[in-house]
C-alpha positions as CSV (number, residue, x, y, z in Angstrom):
1,R,-12.2,9.4,0.4
2,N,-9.6,6.7,0.8
3,S,-9.6,3.9,-1.7
4,P,-7.2,0.9,-1.3
5,K,-7.0,-1.6,-4.2
6,T,-4.9,-4.7,-4.6
7,R,-4.3,-6.9,-7.6
8,C,-2.5,-10.3,-7.7
9,K,-1.3,-11.7,-11.0
10,L,0.7,-14.8,-11.9
11,E,2.8,-13.9,-14.9
12,A,3.8,-16.2,-17.8
13,D,7.2,-16.7,-16.2
14,N,5.6,-17.9,-13.0
15,H,6.5,-14.8,-11.0
16,V,3.8,-13.3,-8.9
17,R,3.2,-9.6,-9.2
18,Y,1.2,-8.0,-6.4
19,R,0.1,-4.4,-6.8
20,V,-1.1,-2.2,-4.0
21,S,-2.7,1.1,-5.0
22,L,-3.7,3.6,-2.3
23,T,-5.5,6.9,-2.8
24,M,-5.6,8.8,0.5
25,T,-7.4,12.0,1.4
26,A,-5.4,14.2,3.8
27,G,-5.0,17.7,5.1
28,L,-3.1,19.7,7.6
29,L,-4.3,21.2,10.8
30,D,-2.9,24.4,12.3
31,F,-2.2,23.7,16.0
32,S,-0.3,27.0,16.5
33,G,-3.3,28.8,18.0
34,A,-5.7,28.0,20.8
35,F,-8.9,26.0,19.9
36,S,-11.1,23.4,21.5
37,K,-10.0,19.8,21.7
38,T,-12.7,18.7,19.2
39,D,-12.1,21.4,16.5
40,G,-9.0,21.9,14.4
41,V,-8.2,25.0,12.5
42,D,-7.9,24.3,8.7
43,A,-4.4,25.4,7.6
44,G,-5.5,25.7,3.9
45,D,-4.2,23.9,0.9
46,V,-1.4,21.4,1.3
47,P,1.7,22.1,-0.7
48,S,2.2,19.4,-3.4
49,I,5.8,18.8,-2.0
50,A,4.2,17.7,1.3
51,F,2.0,15.1,-0.4
52,A,5.0,13.9,-2.5
53,A,7.1,13.4,0.6
54,A,4.2,11.5,2.3
55,E,3.6,9.3,-0.7
56,K,7.3,8.4,-0.8
57,Q,7.4,7.7,2.9
58,L,4.2,5.6,3.0
59,S,5.3,3.6,0.0
60,A,8.7,2.9,1.6
61,Q,7.0,1.8,4.9
62,I,4.7,-0.7,3.0
63,H,7.7,-2.1,1.2
64,T,9.7,-2.4,4.5
65,A,6.8,-4.1,6.3
66,F,6.3,-6.6,3.4
67,E,10.0,-7.5,3.2
68,K,10.3,-8.0,7.0
69,A,7.2,-10.2,6.9
70,R,8.4,-12.1,3.9
71,G,11.8,-12.7,5.6
72,V,10.2,-14.7,8.3
73,G,7.8,-16.5,6.0
74,C,4.7,-14.4,6.8
75,D,2.2,-13.7,4.0
76,L,1.3,-10.2,5.2
77,F,-1.1,-9.4,2.4
78,G,-2.7,-12.9,2.0
79,I,-1.1,-13.2,-1.4
80,L,-1.1,-17.0,-1.5
81,G,-4.8,-17.3,-0.7
82,E,-5.6,-14.8,-3.4
83,L,-3.4,-16.5,-5.9
84,Q,-4.9,-19.9,-5.1
85,K,-8.4,-18.5,-5.8
86,Q,-7.3,-16.9,-9.1
87,E,-4.9,-19.5,-10.5
88,R,-6.2,-22.9,-9.4
89,T,-4.5,-24.9,-12.1
90,R,-1.1,-23.2,-12.0
91,F,-1.0,-22.6,-8.2
92,A,0.5,-26.0,-7.4
93,D,3.5,-25.2,-9.6
94,V,4.4,-22.0,-7.6
95,K,2.9,-22.4,-4.1
96,N,6.3,-23.2,-2.5
97,T,8.2,-20.4,-4.1
98,A,5.5,-17.8,-4.8
99,L,6.0,-15.8,-1.6
100,Q,9.8,-15.6,-2.0
101,D,9.4,-14.5,-5.7
102,V,6.6,-11.9,-5.3
103,I,7.3,-8.6,-7.1
104,L,5.6,-5.9,-5.0
105,D,4.4,-2.7,-6.8
106,V,3.2,0.0,-4.5
107,S,1.4,3.1,-5.7
108,V,0.4,5.8,-3.2
109,R,-1.3,9.0,-4.0
110,F,-2.5,11.7,-1.6
111,Q,-5.2,14.1,-2.4
112,G,-6.3,17.2,-0.5
113,V,-9.4,17.4,1.5
114,R,-10.5,20.4,-0.5
């Protein structure tokens, strides 16, 4: 079961920390043999090195997408809206610089289907 979670926090030094945590369920299919289009052949347990590589790659892609969006002033994850809801009194002090100063933490974990 996939479970994405996000958390936005305005720290004491007025820097915004945005945490994205993803737990993804994944497996491999064996396409080396013949099978129907609707059925896959379970290739068994996924080596932990495959999950580690996938976690690293997905984390890097999230960071890259965030940085590209931030570079053109796009709030890809809706951080400002979330921050405004949580920090009504302090939001006015940081609303113009919050997006540029966001510290993005990404945590990706894959788990096997089995």
